[in-house]
N, C-alpha and C positions, 0 to 999 in steps of 0.2 A: 477150315470149317469142320466142326465135330459131327459125329454121326447123328446126334440129337438135333442139330440145326437143320439137317437135311430131311430127316424122317418125320418131322412134325407136319410136313405138307401131305404125306401119304394119307389118303382117305378124305381129304378136304375137297369141298366143292370149289370149282374154278369157273370164272367167266372167260370165254374165248372170244377174241376179236373176230367178227365176221360170222359168228354162230348165234342162233336164236336161243338155244337151250344151254343149260349149265351142265358141265362135265364134272367128273371126279378123277382126281389124280390117283392112279393105281400103283405106279412104281417109278423109281428114279434110278437110272444107271449112270453113276458118276464117271465111271471109267470110259464109257462111250459118249458121255455128254448128252444123254437123252432123257426126257421126262415123258411118261405115257399118260394119256388122258382118255378115260372111258366116256364116250358120248352115249346119248340115248340110243336105243336099239342095239346095244352091245357092240358099237363100233369103237375100236381102240386106235388112237392116232398118236404118233411120236412127234415131239417138238424138241428143238435144241434146248438143253437144260439151262444154263444160266442166262442165255440170250433171250429166251422167250419170257422169262419173268422180269428181266431188267428192262426190256423194250416195251412191256405192257401188252404183249400178245396174250399172255395168260395173267388173269387177275384173281389171285386166290381170295376166297372168303374165309379167312382163318377164324375158327371158333375156339380152338384150344391152343395153348402154348405154355 
């Protein structure tokens, strides 16, 4: 996977399973396998990187690519 395939998600809005509000992807750490999502009220939470997207826990609303 190239750098461009990973970074297009940064800054995109994402729906989180079990959350009412939409979050924003702030950063992706490929080495540790973590994706960070900023929720309302400045709460940042880490999710497992490929598994969260593949399982449907995080559903990105991609507007650019």
